[in-house]
ROMI-794441 format. One line per 3 residues: number of its first residue (from 1); their letters; for each residue x, y, z of C-alpha. Coordinates in pm, whole numbers. Each point is the difference from the previous one (the first is absolute). Last residue first. Example, Ala and Ser with C-alpha at 12.3 -4.5 7.8 and 13.67 -1.06 7.14 Angstrom:
BEGIN
2	sa	1367 -106 714 | -137 -344 66
END
This chain:
BEGIN
443	pvy	1553 6891 4427 | 191 72 322 | 263 -270 46
440	lgl	81 -203 311 | -357 -84 106 | 38 -369 -85
437	fal	-258 24 -280 | 191 299 -140 | 330 -189 10
434	say	-161 -293 -181 | -154 234 -258 | 337 159 -66
431	vvm	176 -336 -42 | -273 -160 -214 | -18 312 -219
428	maa	378 -5 -30 | -11 -349 -150 | -276 96 -243
425	cat	185 315 -104 | 328 -189 -53 | -176 -252 -223
422	lva	-169 281 -193 | 329 182 -53 | 179 -313 -121
419	rfv	-284 -92 -235 | -14 354 -134 | 372 15 -65
416	edr	-2 -336 -180 | -296 104 -213 | 140 335 -108
413	rtl	-269 269 30 | 85 74 361 | 40 378 -28
410	aaa	-348 57 -145 | -167 -205 274 | 187 196 269
407	vfl	-112 325 -163 | -365 -106 1 | 29 -121 360
404	fpf	133 341 107 | -310 148 -163 | -200 -179 277
401	agy	56 256 275 | -139 -224 277 | 323 -201 -19
398	ayr	184 312 121 | -230 19 302 | 52 -370 74
395	ess	376 30 -22 | -6 305 230 | -197 -186 267
392	dln	221 146 273 | 242 259 -138 | 21 232 297
389	sgt	-24 376 64 | -224 49 -301 | 105 221 -289
386	llv	139 -292 -201 | -333 -175 -59 | -174 325 -89
383	avt	270 69 -258 | -24 -355 -135 | -373 42 -56
380	laa	51 339 -165 | 259 -152 -232 | -236 -286 -95
377	wlp	-280 244 -79 | 222 214 -224 | 163 -309 -150
374	ysa	-340 -124 -122 | -147 332 -118 | 302 65 -222
371	plt	-64 -289 -239 | 239 -293 54 | 353 -60 -132
368	rvm	251 265 106 | -161 104 327 | -60 -366 80
365	vvl	369 -83 -39 | 89 259 263 | -278 -128 227
362	lva	120 -359 -38 | 349 98 115 | -132 188 305
359	vll	-234 -288 88 | 291 -244 -11 | 207 218 234
356	lwp	-294 28 240 | -47 -376 -17 | 361 -62 95
353	vhl	-34 230 307 | -322 -139 150 | 120 -341 124
350	atg	302 159 168 | -230 220 205 | -183 -293 156
347	veg	317 -202 44 | 200 265 185 | 352 -127 -64
344	hva	202 316 57 | 60 55 -372 | -371 -37 -79
341	gra	-91 245 275 | 247 254 -135 | -157 -28 -347
338	aew	-349 47 142 | 113 300 203 | 150 157 -311
335	lva	-312 -70 -204 | -220 166 261 | 236 297 24
332	apn	-8 47 -377 | -379 -22 5 | -19 282 257
329	sss	-280 -82 236 | -375 43 26 | -149 -163 307
326	ghl	-6 -373 53 | -134 -285 -211 | -86 -196 314
323	sqq	181 8 336 | 70 372 -40 | -367 78 -50
320	rql	-82 143 -340 | -286 -243 -63 | -178 131 308
317	rip	15 357 -129 | -133 -97 -343 | -305 -190 128
314	ala	-51 263 278 | -12 293 -243 | -377 51 25
311	dgh	6 -9 378 | -334 11 182 | -60 -374 -17
308	aig	-319 -40 -205 | -11 337 -176 | 374 43 -50
305	awl	48 -365 -97 | -286 34 -253 | 168 304 -154
302	lyg	330 -187 -17 | -173 -288 -181 | -166 231 -252
299	glg	319 198 -54 | 190 -312 -102 | -267 -94 -251
296	vap	-31 358 -125 | 379 17 -46 | -10 -317 -209
293	aav	-294 137 -210 | 136 348 -77 | 191 -89 -315
290	aaa	-273 -230 -132 | -265 266 62 | 211 260 -183
287	rrl	34 -232 -298 | -373 -59 -10 | -63 374 16
284	rda	244 59 -283 | -181 -261 -209 | -330 175 55
281	taa	153 333 -105 | 145 -141 -322 | 370 -74 -26
278	ati	235 196 -227 | 175 179 284 | 2 -320 208
275	gra	224 -182 -246 | 226 -136 270 | -86 156 335
272	ael	-203 -305 101 | 307 -225 -29 | 205 215 236
269	avp	-294 54 236 | -58 -375 24 | 369 -57 68
266	avl	-2 259 283 | -337 -80 161 | 113 -360 52
263	lvg	200 121 299 | -331 34 191 | -14 -380 23
260	vpr	300 25 233 | -246 8 293 | -135 -344 -94
257	clg	-336 -148 -103 | -237 297 11 | 219 201 -238
254	afl	21 -307 -222 | -381 -15 -1 | -22 350 -147
251	gcv	281 -73 -245 | -174 -314 -127 | -322 193 -64
248	aal	177 299 -157 | 230 -209 -221 | -295 -200 -131
245	ewr	-193 320 -74 | 304 148 -171 | 18 -267 -266
242	rsr	280 172 -191 | 175 -333 -73 | 312 87 200
239	iga	-203 178 268 | -241 -287 56 | 250 -286 -8
236	fvg	217 205 235 | -283 38 252 | -106 -363 -33
233	val	357 -116 61 | 1 208 320 | -334 -153 104
230	lgw	118 -358 -54 | 328 67 179 | -179 148 301
227	lae	-236 -295 23 | 286 -250 -23 | 224 193 239
224	tyg	-273 67 258 | 115 -272 239 | -183 -307 132
221	mvl	283 -232 -95 | 39 -188 -331 | 87 313 -199
218	vfa	243 75 285 | 222 -275 -146 | 67 244 -284
215	ppa	290 164 188 | 249 -251 -151 | -124 40 -361
212	lsa	-174 -325 -87 | -341 110 -131 | 90 334 -158
209	lwi	315 -156 -146 | -199 -290 -144 | -267 213 -165
206	vrs	245 263 -126 | 213 -275 -155 | -302 -136 -186
203	vaa	-80 349 -126 | 356 22 -131 | -39 -328 -188
200	pgf	-336 105 -145 | 136 335 -121 | -15 319 205
197	ger	-149 293 -190 | -160 204 278 | -332 -176 -61
194	ral	164 -335 74 | 147 134 324 | -344 129 100
191	qal	-152 -342 -64 | 268 -173 205 | -56 242 287
188	aav	-375 -61 -13 | 57 -376 23 | 251 44 285
185	faf	-247 217 193 | -297 -229 -67 | 190 -298 143
182	atl	100 206 304 | -364 103 47 | -89 -366 44
179	nvl	271 -34 264 | -111 314 182 | -364 -108 7
176	vvl	86 -348 129 | 220 136 280 | -253 264 110
173	tvr	-295 -237 -25 | 174 -258 219 | 70 265 262
170	vgt	-351 143 -3 | -165 -342 11 | 213 -115 293
167	hgg	-91 296 221 | -367 10 -90 | -177 37 -331
164	lgp	32 -209 -313 | -295 -235 48 | -258 226 -162
161	lvt	144 285 -210 | 82 316 193 | 355 -133 10
158	var	55 125 -356 | -71 365 86 | 221 -10 309
155	vll	286 -143 -205 | -41 281 -254 | -12 257 278
152	pll	311 -142 163 | 185 29 -335 | -110 359 -69
149	pff	49 147 348 | 359 125 28 | 216 -135 278
146	rls	147 288 203 | -329 25 189 | 65 -340 163
143	qeg	237 164 247 | -295 165 173 | -149 -327 117
140	sga	-162 -296 -176 | -356 32 133 | -46 356 -122
137	ygh	162 -78 -333 | -247 -277 -79 | -30 -328 188
134	eai	19 -271 -267 | 136 184 -302 | 227 208 221
131	gay	134 -312 172 | 65 -177 -330 | 181 305 -135
128	wga	211 21 315 | 90 -369 -13 | 109 40 -361
125	dwg	246 271 103 | 227 -252 180 | -137 -356 -12
122	lpg	-319 -121 -162 | 166 -221 -261 | 203 -165 278
119	tlt	190 97 314 | 268 -158 215 | 144 257 237
116	lgg	367 -72 43 | 140 271 228 | -199 -161 285
113	tgv	239 -287 -48 | 242 214 189 | 268 213 -160
110	gtg	331 47 177 | 164 -268 -207 | -47 -299 232
107	tgg	-348 -53 -134 | -195 58 317 | -362 -95 68
104	dph	64 -276 255 | -80 -267 -262 | 311 96 -196
101	aar	80 -278 -247 | -361 -105 -44 | -112 361 -42
98	vqg	266 64 -262 | -82 -319 -191 | -373 71 0
95	diy	50 354 -128 | 231 -126 -273 | -254 -262 -112
92	hal	-290 248 -4 | 210 247 -200 | 86 -271 -252
89	aya	-365 -103 -34 | -97 366 -44 | 263 45 -269
86	aat	-116 -312 -182 | -357 133 9 | 125 329 -143
83	avr	180 -178 -283 | -307 -210 -81 | -226 307 11
80	tal	220 193 -240 | 24 -301 -233 | -381 -20 -15
77	wal	-27 357 -123 | 274 -68 -256 | -188 -305 -125
74	aie	-329 194 -15 | 164 284 -192 | 146 -253 -243
71	rlp	-340 -157 -59 | -162 342 -38 | 232 110 -279
68	ler	-222 302 -79 | -137 37 -353 | -352 -112 92
65	wwa	-15 275 264 | 107 269 -248 | -271 -114 -243
62	pwr	-278 47 252 | -180 -315 117 | -331 -107 -158
59	asw	179 -156 -296 | 161 -250 237 | -340 -147 90
56	rar	-126 -20 -361 | 321 -173 -109 | -22 -241 292
53	wrp	-365 -83 -75 | 86 -61 -364 | 263 -254 87
50	pra	355 98 -87 | 115 -81 -355 | 281 -240 -84
47	hqd	-153 -289 194 | -331 33 -187 | 184 30 -330
44	arg	179 -327 69 | -328 -170 93 | -167 133 -316
41	arw	285 -127 -214 | -29 -343 163 | -373 -12 -70
38	rrg	48 114 -360 | 261 -269 -56 | -223 -265 156
35	iaa	-292 101 -219 | 224 -25 -307 | 111 -350 104
32	lkp	-362 -104 47 | -85 116 -351 | 309 -163 -149
29	trg	-113 -336 142 | 207 -150 276 | 243 -280 -74
26	ttq	291 184 146 | 91 182 -318 | 340 38 -158
23	gsp	65 357 -115 | 323 37 188 | 165 -332 60
20	rrp	-113 -166 318 | 255 -1 277 | 198 -312 74
17	lva	-29 -139 350 | 290 47 237 | 42 -270 258
14	gdr	126 91 347 | -246 -214 189 | -198 308 109
11	rsa	-14 115 -361 | -137 -336 -108 | -275 28 259
8	art	-92 353 -118 | -7 -109 -367 | -235 -281 82
5	rht	107 -355 -44 | -222 -236 -197 | 13 -374 59
2	rm	-34 -257 -274 | -141 -337 98
END
């Protein structure tokens, strides 16, 4: 009896069956063969084209949204959270080792274990924002006035929903809201870079540098960096595309987000002055509203502080305490003290000095490469940073001026340079975040 081996069985046994010569039929009628060819062609076309429901769904989104590299943004967003989680695990391990080695509370170096204060996403300033959102300014003490109200108000608005109230609900809402806003910030930054003429590769570098820059671990914490960055990008997107209404709305909220929001008046005024003589009256009014919006936001909060607490300048006065940003100082003296501290082994100061040098280099390059409104705003930000009596949080403040990320992306166009820079950034992010979670570095 003759047995028949299938082609699959012969292939498993190592045998190679001869292929049919082209044109030879399989015993099927020509009509059935034609139907099979049409069926296979239809299947191939179906795989080549997206389903109709997907095409209809994507068509509802604006063109600029469809052009964003959302997958890459999501990967970079996830990488930030992985690096921050690794930093927290490292900080937790170090804290446990120190406490196990010195159960009496001493470390043998003159610093007790009380100097290691293990915190998490709600440490440092994030705890203040959570407290304001939960208890209001009256229930959080006078010092809470130095934290501007936009982020607590947003958290308060979300926690009105059922099941999100209470102590735990407020804190979870704050962290979730900030992390979602961080995704929107990086997406908006990528879109602005594309509109400014950056190619796909440069936009990709902007995404990764914005996500893994060492100070970017605060995008995971309950800080205002993500919200502030999103609003600042919105202001520049508005003024660069002459959408003054967008610039006005984002500028108003930026003034309610941080005290340095008022610095946005300068770049908006510079862009608004261009072509104003030929502008119609309505357009001039829109430009004027965009210029005034950040100052109006700041003024609105100060006015409320004056009415509710009897001191309109309390938010600014409290921020200028010596233990915080400090009173106005000579920038040269600040830099000199920072350099002396680095020479004498002061770790906190030594961490700031290299970044100040890097910021100075990037600012020079920015003046030569980006439109004037970008270096103007960045220079004002650096000036405010250097006029304080200390440099705490200086890396975070410089990171908040996002044009530095544009310049960094332009300078790392070579693949090997970019990979080296990004690897170093990720490693430093873990180090800085670990120190911040241990209470040894002010983020």
